[in-house]
ZASE-248221 format. One record per residue: residue number from 1; residue in one letter; x, y, z of N, C-alpha, C in turn. Coordinates in Angstrom, 3 decimals, m for minus. Layout:
    nr   rest        nc1        nc2        nc3       cac1       cac2       cac3        cc1        cc2        cc3
   NUM      A          X          Y          Z          X          Y          Z          X          Y          Z
...
This chain:
    nr   rest        nc1        nc2        nc3       cac1       cac2       cac3        cc1        cc2        cc3
     1      M     85.350     77.546     75.920     84.854     78.498     76.760     84.507     79.781     76.188
     2      K     83.566     80.730     76.626     83.314     81.957     76.275     83.359     82.706     77.355
     3      C     83.825     83.841     76.928     84.058     85.104     77.951     82.696     86.156     77.924
     4      Y     82.097     86.499     78.689     80.831     87.254     78.957     81.595     88.874     78.736
     5      Q     80.802     89.537     77.664     81.160     91.204     77.921     79.565     91.670     77.842
     6      A     79.434     92.695     78.584     78.340     93.532     78.784     78.144     94.124     77.404
     7      K     76.793     94.247     77.379     76.507     95.434     76.285     75.683     96.606     76.858
     8      T     75.568     97.695     76.207     75.015     98.932     76.790     73.426     98.754     76.971
     9      G     72.894     98.105     76.095     71.222     98.220     76.318     71.054     97.107     77.119
    10      E     71.741     96.095     77.383     71.079     94.914     78.150     71.175     95.210     79.692
    11      L     71.722     96.257     80.045     72.094     96.678     81.447     70.908     97.223     82.251
    12      T     70.677     96.719     83.547     69.916     97.424     84.274     70.231     97.924     85.453
    13      R     70.169     99.185     85.651     71.025     99.967     86.680     70.101    100.135     88.149
    14      Q     70.531     99.891     89.181     70.093     99.782     90.398     70.618    100.975     91.315
    15      W     69.555    101.264     92.311     69.815    102.519     93.196     70.217    101.930     94.459
    16      F     71.284    102.432     94.958     71.874    102.214     96.328     71.832    103.390     97.192
    17      T     71.623    103.376     98.528     71.710    104.306     99.275     72.522    103.959    100.388
    18      I     73.551    104.824    101.117     74.444    104.360    102.056     74.583    105.728    102.926
    19      D     74.518    105.306    104.278     74.519    106.384    105.206     75.888    106.812    105.720
    20      A     76.751    107.999    105.632     77.746    108.146    105.883     78.297    108.517    107.194
    21      E     77.195    108.254    107.929     77.346    108.975    109.478     78.508    108.189    110.158
    22      G     79.389    108.837    110.580     80.660    107.903    111.230     81.564    107.356    110.450
    23      Q     81.390    107.216    109.360     82.392    106.530    108.453     83.860    107.280    107.904
    24      V     84.646    106.501    107.852     85.830    107.114    107.270     85.750    107.170    106.060
    25      V     86.411    108.559    105.662     86.159    109.186    104.154     86.934    108.047    102.844
    26      G     88.119    107.716    103.316     88.618    106.897    102.298     88.073    105.627    101.949
    27      R     87.848    104.878    103.103     87.124    103.753    103.016     85.748    103.724    102.512
    28      L     85.095    104.612    102.656     83.626    104.685    102.114     83.921    105.069    100.925
    29      A     84.797    105.868    100.556     84.990    106.204     99.006     85.473    104.999     97.965
    30      A     86.362    104.318     98.872     86.753    102.955     98.189     85.446    102.074     97.714
    31      Q     84.402    102.000     98.767     83.311    101.034     98.337     82.415    101.742     97.535
    32      I     82.364    103.200     97.592     81.608    103.767     96.357     81.938    103.825     95.108
    33      A     83.251    104.104     95.063     84.048    104.060     93.667     83.643    102.743     92.907
    34      S     83.787    101.693     93.672     83.503    100.198     93.229     82.069     99.976     92.722
    35      I     81.246    100.561     93.204     80.104    100.491     93.003     79.579    101.276     91.696
    36      L     80.216    102.596     91.665     79.854    103.344     90.450     80.519    103.016     89.283
    37      M     81.578    102.250     89.232     82.507    101.472     88.164     81.796    100.368     87.667
    38      G     81.139     99.595     88.832     80.475     98.347     88.372     81.283     96.893     88.473
    39      K     82.359     97.300     89.530     83.103     96.327     89.884     82.392     95.138     90.975
    40      H     81.451     95.563     91.399     80.724     94.746     92.377     79.772     93.622     91.708
    41      R     79.615     93.727     90.307     78.866     93.085     89.638     79.606     91.717     89.038
    42      P     79.216     90.512     88.610     79.977     89.681     88.013     80.022     89.960     86.442
    43      T     79.135     90.981     85.914     79.273     91.060     84.782     79.934     92.538     84.404
    44      Y     81.103     92.783     85.320     81.875     93.969     85.086     82.623     93.880     83.670
    45      T     82.458     94.734     82.867     83.294     94.903     81.690     84.039     96.344     81.645
    46      A     85.373     96.540     81.485     86.083     97.518     81.716     85.796     98.719     80.706
    47      H     85.450     98.340     79.474     85.050     99.622     78.460     83.526    100.008     78.348
    48      I     82.756     99.369     79.224     81.494     99.639     79.259     80.898    100.248     80.614
    49      D     80.235    101.195     80.936     79.959    101.625     82.221     78.881    100.683     82.733
    50      T     79.263     99.862     83.588     78.309     98.773     84.341     77.970     99.145     85.455
    51      G     78.387    100.306     85.854     77.920    100.682     87.363     76.603    100.936     87.836
    52      D     76.065    101.530     88.994     74.841    101.707     89.724     74.887    103.116     90.098
    53      F     73.680    103.406     90.337     73.606    104.941     91.028     73.823    104.773     92.525
    54      V     74.417    105.656     93.350     74.545    105.665     94.796     74.200    106.864     95.248
    55      I     73.497    107.021     96.386     72.970    107.838     97.178     73.791    107.893     98.465
    56      V     74.186    108.945     98.421     75.034    108.986    100.023     74.250    110.097    100.753
    57      T     73.953    109.604    102.127     73.214    110.637    102.857     74.376    110.956    104.037
    58      N     73.920    112.128    104.695     74.793    112.443    105.924     76.257    112.623    105.712
    59      V     76.347    113.263    104.518     77.711    113.413    104.301     78.682    114.465    104.838
    60      D     77.799    115.215    105.935     78.164    116.217    106.880     78.594    115.667    108.171
    61      K     78.595    114.115    108.299     78.919    113.731    109.490     80.058    112.476    109.225
    62      V     80.852    112.689    107.975     81.841    111.715    108.002     83.058    111.996    108.928
    63      I     84.025    111.457    108.893     85.057    111.585    109.963     86.710    111.128    109.108
    64      F     87.701    111.682    109.611     88.606    111.410    109.004     89.605    110.572    110.122
    65      S     90.503    109.751    109.776     91.159    109.329    110.903     92.621    110.090    111.026
    66      G     92.932    109.975    112.303     94.335    110.556    112.625     94.154    112.173    112.750
    67      N     95.419    112.861    112.328     95.082    114.315    112.235     94.566    114.757    111.031
    68      K     93.999    114.055    110.329     93.967    114.724    108.755     92.927    116.002    108.796
    69      W     91.730    116.031    109.635     91.232    117.430    109.622     92.196    118.676    109.546
    70      R     93.341    118.435    110.463     94.256    119.750    110.705     95.172    119.687    109.579
    71      D     95.674    118.648    109.187     96.915    118.300    108.426     96.547    118.268    106.781
    72      K     95.560    117.844    106.272     95.333    117.519    104.966     94.827    118.956    104.255
    73      V     95.610    118.854    103.355     95.346    120.303    102.381     94.849    119.924    101.132
    74      Y     93.739    120.966    100.445     93.359    120.615     99.160     93.716    121.704     98.442
    75      Q     94.180    121.449     96.986     94.740    122.578     96.307     93.857    122.516     95.090
    76      R     93.638    123.774     94.490     93.031    123.973     93.171     93.513    125.105     92.502
    77      Y     93.737    124.882     91.209     94.280    125.643     90.442     93.482    126.473     89.303
    78      S     93.543    127.761     89.148     92.810    128.441     88.067     93.445    128.387     86.588
    79      G     94.767    128.212     86.482     95.130    128.235     85.456     95.981    129.493     84.801
    80      H     95.885    130.449     85.776     96.334    131.735     85.636     97.670    131.866     86.486
    81      P     98.620    132.589     86.297     99.717    132.753     87.072     99.196    133.385     88.521
    82      G     99.738    132.864     89.533     99.301    133.102     90.982     97.812    132.619     91.471
    83      G     97.428    131.812     90.472     95.994    131.134     90.599     95.976    129.950     91.585
    84      Q     96.855    129.454     92.185     96.982    128.160     93.179     96.493    128.746     94.572
    85      K     95.715    127.939     94.669     95.050    127.949     96.376     94.950    126.826     97.056
    86      E     95.166    127.022     98.374     95.433    125.855     99.200     94.224    126.098    100.455
    87      E     93.780    124.850    100.479     92.405    125.001    101.598     92.575    123.905    102.525
    88      A     92.752    124.026    103.987     92.598    122.841    105.070     91.430    122.152    105.089
    89      A     91.603    120.889    105.084     90.321    119.985    105.242     89.137    120.512    105.950
    90      W     89.488    121.097    107.235     88.230    121.543    107.968     87.877    122.903    107.408
    91      K     88.343    124.043    106.760     87.731    124.855    106.113     86.878    124.432    105.069
    92      L     87.462    123.541    103.999     86.702    123.007    103.127     85.470    122.334    103.548
    93      F     85.389    121.433    104.643     84.442    121.026    105.220     83.152    121.784    105.782
    94      E     83.547    123.079    106.386     82.798    124.117    106.840     82.088    124.800    105.790
    95      R     82.797    124.972    104.520     82.305    125.935    103.575     81.363    124.790    102.756
    96      R     81.867    123.521    102.159     80.994    122.490    101.687     81.358    121.080    101.824
    97      P     80.747    120.735    102.882     80.966    119.270    103.396     80.760    118.018    102.473
    98      D     80.024    118.380    101.466     79.886    117.256    100.558     81.022    117.229     99.615
    99      R     82.022    118.313     99.614     83.264    118.249     98.554     84.101    117.355     98.949
   100      I     84.477    117.063    100.407     85.140    116.233    100.855     85.306    114.836    100.310
   101      L     84.070    114.299    100.435     83.853    112.903     99.587     83.528    112.865     98.278
   102      E     83.134    113.915     97.794     83.124    113.820     96.093     84.444    113.970     95.626
   103      L     85.494    114.738     96.138     87.012    114.735     95.795     87.541    113.301     95.758
   104      A     87.257    112.739     97.157     87.655    111.325     97.464     87.264    110.411     96.457
   105      I     85.930    110.239     96.070     85.624    109.256     95.293     86.067    109.639     93.834
   106      Q     86.164    110.748     93.442     86.683    111.337     91.843     87.947    110.989     91.713
   107      R     88.740    111.094     92.737     90.194    110.547     92.405     90.596    109.419     92.495
   108      M     89.336    108.126     93.017     89.713    106.933     92.684     88.990    106.296     91.524
   109      M     88.223    107.118     90.806     87.599    106.849     89.207     88.654    106.926     88.315
   110      P     88.341    106.066     87.165     88.906    106.404     86.010     89.197    107.996     85.535
   111      K     90.480    108.191     84.980     90.796    109.822     84.648     90.384    109.924     83.138
   112      S     88.876    109.281     82.734     88.596    109.562     81.130     87.141    110.144     80.931
   113      K     86.623    110.173     79.969     85.358    110.809     79.680     84.332    109.716     80.306
   114      M     84.574    108.317     80.471     84.015    107.403     81.263     83.664    107.419     82.649
   115      G     84.842    107.966     83.214     84.999    108.013     84.606     84.068    109.481     85.018
   116      R     84.144    110.586     84.249     83.145    111.519     84.586     82.008    111.361     84.411
   117      H     81.538    110.192     83.503     80.249    110.065     83.115     79.765    108.836     84.384
   118      M     80.781    108.497     84.972     80.434    107.481     86.206     80.087    108.344     87.250
   119      M     80.733    109.521     87.564     80.515    110.383     88.494     78.920    111.000     88.612
   120      D     78.420    111.049     87.504     77.136    111.650     87.557     76.147    110.765     88.020
   121      K     76.644    109.681     88.158     75.643    108.589     89.030     75.737    108.645     90.611
   122      L     76.594    109.562     91.224     76.595    109.819     92.754     76.006    110.926     92.946
   123      K     75.100    110.623     93.990     74.140    111.739     94.688     74.607    112.020     95.687
   124      L     75.031    113.062     96.227     75.537    113.359     97.621     74.386    114.229     98.334
   125      C     74.149    113.811     99.561     72.910    114.638    100.523     73.649    115.065    101.592
   126      V     73.265    116.420    101.885     73.793    116.801    103.294     72.602    116.704    104.253
   127      G     72.390    115.683    105.438     71.479    115.190    105.947     71.076    114.062    105.657
   128      P     69.758    113.504    106.421     69.511    112.137    106.315     68.422    111.932    105.059
   129      N     68.033    113.041    104.492     66.782    112.832    103.742     67.227    113.203    102.132
   130      H     66.815    112.437    101.124     67.207    112.719     99.800     66.171    112.583     99.024
   131      P     66.130    113.430     97.561     65.075    113.409     96.893     64.753    112.423     95.649
   132      H     65.433    111.093     96.249     65.174    110.231     95.095     64.574    108.863     95.754
   133      Q     63.466    109.263     96.418     62.609    107.995     96.768     62.041    107.300     95.869
   134      A     61.556    107.716     94.541     60.932    107.321     93.373     61.432    106.065     92.827
   135      Q     62.974    106.361     93.190     63.831    105.084     92.629     63.979    103.905     93.417
   136      R     63.227    103.977     94.605     63.258    102.855     95.657     64.732    102.234     95.789
   137      P     65.776    102.984     96.479     66.928    102.687     96.458     67.240    101.533     97.622
   138      I     68.058    100.577     97.220     68.334     99.917     98.345     69.521     99.980     99.216
   139      P     69.178     99.947    100.516     70.129    100.687    101.622     71.418     99.521    101.784
   140      L     72.347    100.290    101.806     73.660     99.382    102.054     74.388     99.763    103.368
   141      I     75.183     98.694    103.670     75.696     99.096    105.137     77.354     99.117    104.830
   142      P     77.939    100.140    105.007     79.107    100.297    104.437     80.261     99.377    105.115
   143      L     81.121     98.639    104.724     82.182     97.485    105.252     82.901     97.938    106.344
   144      S     82.671     98.859    107.185     83.583     99.494    108.377     83.557     98.725    109.466
   145      G     82.854     97.520    109.452     82.941     96.717    110.701     82.141     97.375    111.963
   146      R     81.241     98.308    111.669     80.353     98.710    112.714     79.052     97.689    112.438
   147      P     78.443     97.524    113.980     77.410     96.328    113.785     76.104     97.249    112.907
   148      A     75.431     96.424    112.306     74.095     96.612    111.547     72.997     97.081    112.618
   149      P     72.189     98.130    112.488     71.177     98.426    113.270     69.940     97.265    113.085
   150      A     69.567     97.045    114.175     68.110     95.925    114.210     67.255     96.132    113.175
   151      G     66.994     95.369    112.353     65.784     95.407    111.455     66.590     95.932    109.871
   152      A     67.686     96.706    110.097     68.081     97.082    108.585     68.653     96.213    107.887
   153      L     68.447     96.605    106.504     68.893     95.626    105.420     70.221     95.556    105.013
   154      I     70.841     94.420    104.683     72.317     94.489    104.504     72.322     93.585    103.103
   155      T     72.764     94.372    102.065     72.771     93.905    100.794     74.117     92.705    100.869
   156      V     73.669     91.735    100.419     75.080     90.716    100.625     75.113     89.876     99.259
   157      A     76.262     90.024     98.609     76.377     89.377     97.550     77.331     88.139     97.383
   158      A     78.261     88.202     98.198     79.154     87.062     98.292     78.602     85.971     99.437
   159      S     77.691     86.356    100.346     77.026     85.087    101.204     75.743     84.667    101.050
   160      A     75.135     85.372     99.850     73.905     85.083     99.275     73.710     83.663     99.179
   161      S     74.697     83.102     98.539     74.564     81.808     98.190     74.452     80.808     99.520
   162      K     75.195     81.211    100.562     75.342     80.359    101.654     73.865     80.348    102.383
   163      I     72.997     81.629    102.096     71.744     81.782    103.025     70.667     81.165    102.188
   164      S     70.496     81.628    100.894     69.410     81.554    100.081     69.461     80.268     99.201
   165      G     70.912     79.773     98.925     71.115     78.745     98.026     71.775     79.400     96.836
   166      R     71.171     80.223     96.374     71.760     80.890     94.990     71.571     82.270     95.030
   167      A     72.187     83.176     94.645     71.648     84.546     94.349     71.128     84.953     92.888
   168      P     70.074     85.563     92.766     69.638     85.678     91.395     70.638     86.532     90.477
   169      R     70.776     86.061     89.171     71.856     86.745     88.253     71.570     88.110     88.250
   170      G     72.575     89.078     88.352     72.729     90.464     88.208     71.809     91.216     89.408
   171      E     71.388     90.550     90.415     70.900     91.223     91.456     71.655     90.845     92.878
   172      A     71.482     91.671     93.814     72.072     91.216     95.234     70.621     90.749     95.953
   173      A     71.249     89.902     96.982     70.130     89.173     98.027     70.012     90.124     98.905
   174      H     68.916     90.057     99.555     68.504     91.182    100.757     68.497     90.089    101.981
   175      V     68.863     90.496    102.920     68.684     89.509    104.034     68.562     90.586    105.331
   176      H     67.966     90.320    106.117     67.785     91.104    107.549     68.805     90.842    108.237
   177      A     69.305     92.109    108.841     70.387     91.953    109.776     70.532     90.769    110.768
   178      A     69.217     90.418    111.440     68.958     89.325    112.451     69.557     87.970    111.806
   179      D     69.073     87.647    110.666     69.272     86.442    109.796     70.993     86.413    109.399
   180      A     71.409     87.637    109.165     72.770     87.462    108.789     73.649     87.048    109.991
   181      S     73.165     87.736    111.086     74.092     87.328    112.476     73.846     86.012    113.116
   182      A     72.754     85.208    112.290     72.522     83.894    113.018     73.635     83.020    112.322
   183      E     74.299     83.325    111.555     75.385     82.373    110.712     76.466     81.974    111.498
């Protein structure tokens, strides 16, 4: 039996886009971190960056559960005496709405040089438009349980074998929302 290990030159990176409107920050960040690390692929190798690019739109419309807008505090430290600053989540969100999701994802990534390289593949956009149309990103529906809009594409890796017989190796199968709900 042979074990497969991905090699740097043989990887093809895909572009995915996720709409963050109405999504809970932590759950969305966990899904995005998995894609950035490459854990959604069967060819995942721990010491190679096998992840894909992720474009997140509408980051200014994410939500927190409970009272986290009021209670959650973000800290930063300049390295100088007296340089520790604290900022409430709602204040940070008013100042930089993309920073909330970026910090949540960054804290789920590996704390190494490769983790910082993986974060470069994350593109956060305030509002519904993004400048990466030339890469033809594949739209993803977050796994939050909200219903898919009619005609929207759902990228399915696990259930693709049920629908189309077999998913292509290294690629996700695309199914219309009406076809996926017919099962």
